[in-house]
DRENDREN-836901 format. One line per field, with one value per residue: y, z, x of N, C-alpha, C in turn. Coordinates in steps of 0.001 Angstrom, whole numbers. Layout:
! residues N
n.y: c(Y/...)
n.z: c(Z/...)
n.x: c(X/...)
ca.y: c(Y/...)
ca.z: c(Z/...)
ca.x: c(X/...)
c.y: c(Y/...)
c.z: c(Z/...)
c.x: c(X/...)
//
This chain:
! residues 201
n.y: c(99334/100308/102815/104067/104348/105963/108237/109015/109324/111897/113535/113469/114899/117472/118135/118603/120434/122454/122797/123714/125814/127525/127496/129087/131632/132053/132207/134467/136451/136594/137749/140992/141799/139680/135976/132698/129712/126013/123251/119821/117271/118164/118523/120435/121338/121501/124521/124647/126776/128525/126496/123669/120043/118157/115397/114770/116336/117509/120659/122910/126565/128491/131603/133540/136365/139693/141322/142178/141964/142114/140240/140054/137554/135808/133067/130625/128401/128489/129813/132612/135114/134085/133873/136642/137696/136297/137199/139630/141740/144991/145367/146863/145310/142733/140084/138674/140677/142479/143129/144098/143023/139964/139791/137228/134312/134654/133067/130891/128622/126600/125716/126857/127489/130326/130056/132425/134271/137157/138297/139022/137513/138539/137944/138168/139167/140557/140542/138155/137612/138634/137491/135524/133164/129635/128895/130661/131394/132711/133175/133526/136306/136510/136552/133431/132275/130157/128611/126308/124290/122459/122370/123874/126875/127632/130593/132144/130577/128019/128348/126247/124299/122461/119257/119197/117052/116345/118440/119069/119804/119673/121581/124286/127942/130397/133784/136260/139230/142151/145061/148657/151481/154740/157993/159413/157403/157016/155290/152091/150649/148345/146428/143886/140947/137180/134343/130929/127776/125131/121749/118748/115567)
n.z: c(18280/20633/20268/18572/20112/21961/20213/19592/22115/22890/20717/21460/23943/23450/21552/23741/25413/23510/23242/25804/25993/24093/24851/27024/26067/24479/26391/27852/26121/25519/28073/29426/31895/33313/33382/33875/34864/35417/36947/37862/39376/38216/35545/32778/33116/30904/30821/30108/28752/31156/32951/34886/35437/37972/39820/43280/44856/45775/43805/41528/41121/38407/37524/35114/34954/33475/34578/37679/40126/41493/42141/43231/44724/44839/46643/46732/48063/47224/44212/43753/43456/41458/39359/39193/38314/35999/34336/33827/35932/37323/39543/41904/42804/43089/45362/46764/46704/48510/50981/52287/50880/52257/54000/53635/54505/53660/50839/50711/52939/53948/51641/51056/50416/50939/51977/51298/51663/51160/50958/49197/48843/48406/46226/45434/43486/44205/44406/44564/47013/48253/48011/47476/46627/45794/44154/41760/38549/35769/32194/28848/28968/30966/34382/35899/38298/40724/42806/45153/45953/48462/50842/52519/54177/56217/56278/57090/58364/60179/60717/60311/59321/56911/54782/51107/50263/52498/52591/52414/50095/46735/44639/43743/43466/41711/41623/39742/40093/38760/39782/40256/42445/42499/42532/44764/46200/46410/44819/43577/40690/38322/36284/35022/34684/35530/35782/37287/37435/39637/39413/41529/41161)
n.x: c(122638/122186/122961/121400/119051/119970/120548/117879/116708/118136/117310/114568/114647/115687/113590/111812/112810/112757/110123/109197/110622/109675/106888/107106/107901/105430/103634/104304/103878/101207/99937/99554/100997/101293/101224/99439/100331/99978/101399/101842/103287/105719/105305/103779/100408/97623/95385/92176/90040/89980/90081/90946/91599/92623/94362/93613/96206/99234/100055/101475/101364/102266/103840/104320/106229/106778/108521/110280/107431/104176/101209/97724/95737/93171/91752/89139/86453/83978/82065/81494/83088/85082/83068/82037/84501/84708/82561/83201/82748/83616/86578/86026/83546/83727/83719/85950/87766/87396/88571/91802/94862/96350/99646/102298/104625/107841/109238/107471/107335/105400/104277/101782/98166/95967/92360/90062/86939/86610/89004/92201/95308/98671/101219/104501/107384/110360/113134/115929/116122/113843/110803/107724/107746/108464/110331/112056/113250/115003/114208/114276/114147/112165/110592/110225/107952/107086/105120/104271/101145/100414/99104/96412/95038/92283/90860/88611/86784/87301/90054/91701/94597/95140/96112/96171/94739/93277/91440/87964/86482/85978/86750/88547/88423/90174/91303/92806/94614/96432/97130/97044/97624/96120/98125/97501/96636/93701/92415/92055/93266/92477/94651/95159/93497/92864/91794/91033/89557/89876/89490/89242/90032)
ca.y: c(99596/101205/104219/104569/104775/107443/109329/109096/110140/113138/114152/113953/115789/118554/118699/118674/121595/123580/123156/124415/127423/127986/127733/130267/132605/132189/132830/135911/137380/136777/138693/142320/141694/138415/134750/131814/127994/124875/122008/118692/116142/118465/118696/121424/120692/122538/124958/124695/127572/128763/125305/122527/118857/117634/114395/115737/116293/118889/121214/124195/127548/129205/132652/134331/137773/140353/142226/142167/142450/141554/139746/139564/136164/135165/131659/130125/127227/128934/130445/134008/135785/133557/134041/137824/137969/135681/137792/141102/143026/145780/145159/146930/144730/141229/139943/138361/141712/143363/143246/144245/141829/139710/139316/136030/134206/134732/131570/129751/127361/125727/125045/126867/128435/130890/130098/133466/134671/138510/138914/138361/137471/139296/137334/139049/138871/141970/140150/136798/137733/138988/136951/134976/132084/128510/129093/131716/131241/133696/132529/134380/137774/136615/135781/132242/131968/128920/128601/124975/124326/121139/122505/124937/127336/128383/131939/132695/129777/127111/128730/124898/124262/120960/118965/119214/115602/116648/119380/118176/120419/119363/122660/125662/128986/131342/135010/136729/140658/143071/146476/149871/152628/156099/158407/159947/156195/157022/154403/150975/150532/146983/146295/142574/139890/136028/133441/129551/126801/123696/120608/117675/114345)
ca.z: c(18698/21819/19807/17885/21411/22487/19429/19705/23229/22585/19899/22072/24925/22443/21109/24559/25871/22688/23464/26963/25732/23258/25778/28226/25154/24118/27790/28325/24961/25770/29084/29575/33098/33806/32590/34841/34369/36199/37064/38895/39197/37408/34213/32825/33024/30211/31234/28924/29096/32573/34009/34970/36308/38734/40968/44495/45567/45585/42565/41480/40356/37907/37008/34252/34995/32650/35264/39314/40076/42492/42024/44178/44447/45768/46627/47757/47680/46646/43122/43726/42954/40121/38442/39077/37314/34433/33729/33582/36913/37978/40581/43281/42739/43082/46681/47050/46915/49482/51961/51854/50745/53236/54082/53888/54943/52383/50066/51083/53409/54161/50545/51552/49870/52080/51628/52040/50655/50932/50931/48434/49063/47750/46043/44434/43237/44238/44035/44913/48495/48669/47056/47814/45683/46220/43187/40760/37582/34528/30816/27794/29556/32082/35547/36046/39763/41244/44341/45430/46767/49205/51890/52709/55371/56007/57043/57222/59479/61343/60794/60155/58310/56316/53408/50060/50294/53591/52419/51996/48961/45494/43718/44112/42470/42063/40690/39970/39711/38842/40108/40604/43076/42107/43191/46041/46785/46776/43947/43144/39279/37748/35076/34228/35455/35101/36887/37073/38262/39746/39870/42029/40697)
ca.x: c(120982/121742/123422/119975/118101/120931/120156/116327/116798/118777/116337/113124/115015/116014/112468/111053/113314/112228/108732/109202/110914/108587/105645/107517/107668/103869/102583/104632/103510/99737/99496/100168/101783/101756/100556/99363/100244/99505/102139/101678/104498/106819/104764/102537/99147/96914/94326/91278/88725/90067/89671/92050/91306/93855/94326/93807/97523/100049/100563/102206/101172/103292/103557/105042/106199/107764/109510/109625/105880/103317/99615/96658/95104/91757/91359/87816/85729/82832/82266/80976/84031/85291/81927/82089/85733/84461/81699/83464/82415/84676/87273/85281/82277/84109/83788/87264/88798/86757/89685/93045/95739/97370/101040/102589/105885/108626/109582/106412/107807/104612/103616/100248/97281/95025/91286/89164/85996/86441/90202/93120/96994/99717/102423/105241/108792/111258/114537/116080/116128/112556/109687/106724/107392/109199/111203/112121/114116/114788/114440/113604/113465/110975/110849/109320/107751/106560/104378/103592/100339/100273/98221/95276/94418/90875/91082/87350/86033/87810/91493/92420/95592/94960/96806/95290/94377/92300/90219/86427/85939/86783/86902/89068/88246/91242/91147/94413/94612/97457/96601/98034/96955/96712/99379/97005/96303/92496/91689/92834/93208/92821/95466/95112/92942/92942/90767/91280/88713/90456/88319/89917/89343)
c.y: c(100518/102779/104836/105064/105988/108489/109806/109895/111281/114079/114563/114809/117277/119173/119022/120262/122815/123895/124150/125726/127920/128606/129020/131635/133157/132906/134064/136863/137683/137689/140276/142271/140669/137138/133572/130334/127121/123877/121039/117739/116716/118519/119907/120760/121964/123123/125167/125553/127819/127746/124314/121417/118387/116614/115403/115487/117417/119200/122472/125015/128319/130569/133248/135608/138286/141113/141891/142906/141722/141185/139589/138495/135943/133685/131045/128981/127323/129678/131989/134884/135288/133983/135558/138263/137327/136413/139420/142306/143596/145284/145259/145954/143152/141031/139646/139563/142963/143944/143671/143024/141293/139527/138008/135627/134226/133046/130591/128686/126492/125355/125385/127714/128912/130689/131324/133948/136078/139276/138255/138275/137834/138531/138046/138626/140366/141460/138692/136793/138223/138563/136110/133378/131002/128547/129832/131535/132473/132904/133324/135666/137555/136329/134966/131960/130901/128811/127070/124923/122628/121213/123881/125496/128096/129569/132421/132011/129146/127730/127375/124895/122672/120688/119207/118159/115840/117508/118547/118675/119886/120089/123973/126653/130079/132564/135636/138246/141314/144512/147380/150928/153912/156787/159092/158756/156162/156011/153335/150586/148919/147347/145298/141876/138432/135434/131850/128792/125458/122679/119304/116407/113171)
c.z: c(19759/21539/19182/19032/21760/21773/19558/21085/23310/21795/20655/23166/24293/22202/22326/25324/24848/22840/24683/26930/24977/24125/26451/27293/24844/25434/27847/27120/25319/27078/29178/30577/33337/33038/33628/34312/35499/36178/38056/38464/38227/36031/34045/32537/32112/30823/30057/29341/30466/33444/33733/35730/36797/39586/42263/45410/45197/44084/42470/40489/39811/37192/36528/34389/33972/33281/36506/39402/41293/41899/43192/43867/45516/45301/47260/47132/47167/45144/42904/43023/41598/39048/37989/38387/36016/33774/33388/34590/37140/39355/41813/43612/42841/44753/47201/47143/47662/50368/51634/51708/51895/53010/54301/54005/53593/51822/50343/51533/53754/53057/50594/50500/50875/51236/52116/50980/50112/50796/49862/49089/48284/47592/45031/44555/43298/43754/44438/46349/49195/47802/47991/47343/46273/45208/42237/39776/36383/33198/30059/28102/30501/33297/35787/37416/39862/42540/44279/46374/47331/50430/51927/54118/55222/56833/57555/58455/60310/61575/60642/59050/57964/55177/52684/50184/51466/53483/51995/50614/47790/44479/44463/43211/42595/40905/41048/39281/39944/38912/40597/41346/42412/42798/44457/46527/47355/45567/43625/41577/38911/36350/34121/35226/34910/36048/36263/38016/38411/40222/40036/41583/41550)
c.x: c(121099/122366/122068/119158/118661/120468/118784/116165/117095/117669/114930/113396/114850/114449/111229/111515/112914/110898/108518/109445/110029/107118/105929/107165/106378/103257/103133/104234/101978/99298/100377/101160/102102/100879/100523/99423/100234/100579/101711/102760/105689/106436/103810/101483/98252/95562/93352/90014/88838/89597/90600/91403/92771/93484/94473/94929/98197/100079/101241/101561/102211/102788/104807/105347/107179/108624/109055/108249/105408/101811/99002/95891/94001/91398/89939/87452/84432/83045/81972/82234/84706/84247/81963/83335/85339/83601/81827/83147/83795/85220/86570/83885/82678/84720/85057/88071/88017/87889/90794/93794/96483/98853/101154/104154/106632/108911/108612/106605/106748/103974/102062/99645/96139/93732/90388/88177/86124/88076/91261/94318/97789/101001/103221/107053/109601/112707/114616/116155/114858/111464/108743/106567/108506/110537/110977/113482/113853/115124/113522/113297/112506/111419/109817/109093/107005/105834/103901/102262/99908/99555/97340/95088/93174/90715/89569/86855/86799/89178/92301/93354/95508/96081/95874/94340/92978/91350/88824/86169/86730/86805/87645/88805/89309/91206/92167/94307/95943/96743/97537/97178/97343/97540/98666/96252/94666/91826/92578/92400/93312/93494/95367/94466/92988/92107/90984/90403/89614/89582/89508/89230/89643)
//
């Protein structure tokens, strides 16, 4: 009997591994430069119509990159930038990208997300010695970059650094932009956008 259980366990594991591998491939194919995923407790959480519901505790943002690259991220607790991105407004008219991107510590040692109404932050992977993620691995020709969000920093107001559980708001609005500057640096061009609303329950 125990051999039957062992065989069933191996089959389930292989099926799960194939599903994860297939998910990586599909995600990479759907975005021109990047795709965004969410994990919690080490498991993928489906994003439904740009929205995800999570228990109010640490989670991980996962970026599937086709090459070493960087993405601008605006995180806010009010919906203005999210709604602008959702309704197709151009980059220059999205409030969360009014200011320059903010530099952060390498490897995200504080497992932190910066909350800011007018400024994005810049997460990138250059190589294994220079990036802004907690973990990076390669699979199926992609760079899978994971960034843990266990704490938030309120940049605009109190400058407080609190755990996710302690933040009073129950919604995070995230907008992701992949941009390029023209050769003379006179204009920032949008190449790809995505947006995710996270509701804590």
